[in-house]
N, C-alpha and C positions, 0 to 999 in steps of 0.2 A: 533873183538875188544871188550874189556871188558867194559860194560856200566858204566858210572860214574855219580854221582851227585855232582856238585860243589856248595857249599853254601857260600855266601858272608855274612858279618856281618849284622845283622838286626838292622835297625835304630829305636831307641826308639821313643815313642810318644813325649817325652820331646825334643828330638833332632829335630823332625819334627816341633814342635812348635817354636823352636829357628830359624830354617830356615825360617819359615813363617814370624816371626817378623822381621828378618833381611831384607827380600825382599819385605815386604808389601809396597804398594804404599802410599805415604804421602798425606794427605788431601783429602777430598771429595770421592765420589763414583767413580768406574772405568768407563771409557767411554764405551758406549754401541755400540761396533763395533767388527768386526772380528779380523784379525791379526793386532795388533797395534804395529808399529815398533818404537815407541818412548821409553822413559826411563821406562814407566810403564810395557811394555812387553805385552804378549798375554793376552786376556780377554776371559774367558770361556763364551760361548754363551748358556744360558739356555733357553728352549722353553717357549712359552706362557702358557703352562700347568703346569709350575713349581709351587709348593706350598710352598711359603716362610715361612709360619707360622710353618711348620713342622721342619724347621731348628733349632728352639729354643726348641724343645721337646727333653728331655734327658731320655727316658725310659731305664731302666736297660736291656741291651741286646746287640745283635750284628746283623748287617746287612751286607750281603756279596753280592758283585757284581762279578759273575763269567762270564768272557768274553772270548769267544773262537774265535781264528783266523780261518776263513773258506776261506782263499785265495786259489788260484789254487794249490799251492804247498802242501797243506794239503791233497790232493788226492794221494800223493806219499807215499810209505812205508818209515819208518825211516831207517837210515843206519843200525840199528841193526836188521832189518827185521821184518816180521810179517805183521799184517793188516795195511791198510792205516792209516796215522797219524790222520785223523779226526775221524776215528772209535775208535782208541785207546784213543784219547783225550775225546771223548764223554763218553766212558765207565769209564774213570778216573773221570770225573765230576759226574757221577752217584754214584760212590763209595764215593766221598767226600760229596755229598748231603745226602747220607745215614748217614754219620758221624754227619752232622748237624741235621738231623732228630732225631738221638739218643740223641743229646744234648738237643733239645727241649723237648723230651719225659722225659729225666732225670731231667731237671731243669725247673720245671713249673714256677719258679719265673722270668725266663729270657724270653725276647722276642727274637726269632730267626727268621730272615727273609732272603730270597734269591731272587735275580733277575738273570736271565740268558740272556746274550746278545751274539750276534755273529757279526763279522765284516769281510768284504773283502774291496771293494771300499767304502762301507758305512756301517753304524751300524744299526742292527735291533734288536728289543726286542723279544726274544723267550718266556720269562716269565717275566711279570712286578714284582716289589717287592712284595713278597708273604710271609705272616706270616705262619710259619710251624705248623699250627693247622692240625688236621686230614684232613680237606678239602683242605688245602693248600698243604699238602704232596701229595695228589692225583693229584693236578694240576702240581706239580713239576715233578712227575714221568712221566706224559704224555709228558711234555716238553723236557725231557731228551733224547728222541728218536734220534738216529743217523740221521734219515731222516730230522730232523730240522737243521742239520749242514753240508749239502752237499757243497763241496768247489767249488768256482769259483771267479775270479777277483783278485784285488790287495790287499794291506796290509795297512789299515788305522789305525795304532796304536794310533795316536794322537786323531783322532775322537772317537775311542773306549774309551780312557781315559776320554775324555770330557763327553761322554754319561754316563759312570760309575759314574763320579763325580756328575753329576746332580741327578742320581738315589739315591745316598747315601746322598746327601745334604738335601734330604727331607724324609729320612728314619725314623727319630724320635728316634734313639737309640744312646747310648753313644759311642759305638764302631762301626766303619765302615771300612770294608776291601774290597779293590778293587783288584782283581786278574785277570791278563791277561795271557792266554796261547797262544803263538805265535811261529812260526817257521821261521820268516824272518824279513828283514829290512822294516821299514816304507817307503812307496813310494807314499803316498797320503797326501796332506795338511790336517790339520796343523802338524807342527813339534811336535812330542811327548815330546821332552825336554822342549819346550816352554809351552806346556799344563801342564806338571808337575810343572813348576815354578808357573803357575797361580793357580794350586790347592793349593800349599803350601803357596802362598801369598794371598789367599782369593780374587783373582781378577775374578769377574764374573759379568755378565750383570744383575743379579737379585738383587745385592746389592744396597742399597740406604743409604743416610746419617742417616736416622732414623732406618733402619733395615738392618744391614750388614749381609751377608750370609757367613757362615764359611764352608770352605772345608779343611782347613789346618790340621785337626786331622785325615783325612782319611789315612789309611795305604795302600800304593800302592805296589803291588808285581807283579813280572813277573816270569813265568816259560818259559824258552827258550827251546823249544822242538826241539831236533836234530840240534842244531846250535852251531857255535863257533864265532858268530858275536861280534865285539868290541862294537856294539850298546848297548849290555847288561851291559857292564862295565860302559858306560856313564849313563845308567839308575840308576845303583847303586850309582855312584858319585852324582847323583841328589837326592838321598835319598830313592830310592826304594829298596825293598828287592828282590833279584834275586837268582834263582837257575836254574840249567840246568838239562835236562832229555833226555834220549835216548829211552825210552820205556814207555808203559802204567804203569808198576810197579813204575818206577821212577817219572812219572808224579804224581801218587797217593802219593808217599812219599813226594815229594816237596810241593804239595798242602796241605797235612795234616800237614806238619811241620809249614807252615804259620798259619793255622787255630788253631792248638794247642797252638802256641805262643800267638795268639790273645785271645783265650778262657782262657788261664792261667792268662793273665792280667785282663780280665773281671771278672773272679771268685775271684780275689783278691780285687774287689771293695766292 
């Protein structure tokens, strides 16, 4: 079978803002609870360690949350053959962080930050949000090891989105990009579509009347690795950028296309 990459139209920041405005909850702060089944919809649950003051910082730069599925199926090789999916994906992430390192080195005026997360039944931080200074690059290189991404368990895409949104909401940069690499359907609460709605509508437990926390400008992207699931069309319909990949090379191409689009917008500032 000839590998292919299918790209769907990229939603602009302006369009995301319109989505957020259309779905934003009227009046008052969101209720501080988990899955809220009323008219307001799901509320993102940010931890007690969330730093709300950073949400109002707008440094010129980009923060990227790279989030890798490490569910059990990532231990299989892709249909196109070769190494196990988690090995190909971790190597693709290393190639893309090299790209970001090059950006940081080339553009000293920009703040470039990366966090690495992984998820199966739950989400774990492999590397907290790190500024790509020389010391930060060294920590990033150590975190990229495939040993940190060994697969087991289920597929908690909704929880991964929520954790990525929290990390980016306190990043302090004007551009925030949340990218998930996954090979399967979500099978753990919360529902990722409800979480996406909450991200675009700025519904989160950290917001107050006096200090609303914004997440609606975050750019959400998915690389569907070795899948043909209709779930990804639904993600696209909810405003995410989506691409498909059947190999490490196609993963790298899809990831780089997202980041190049983001950096182009950033460099136009």
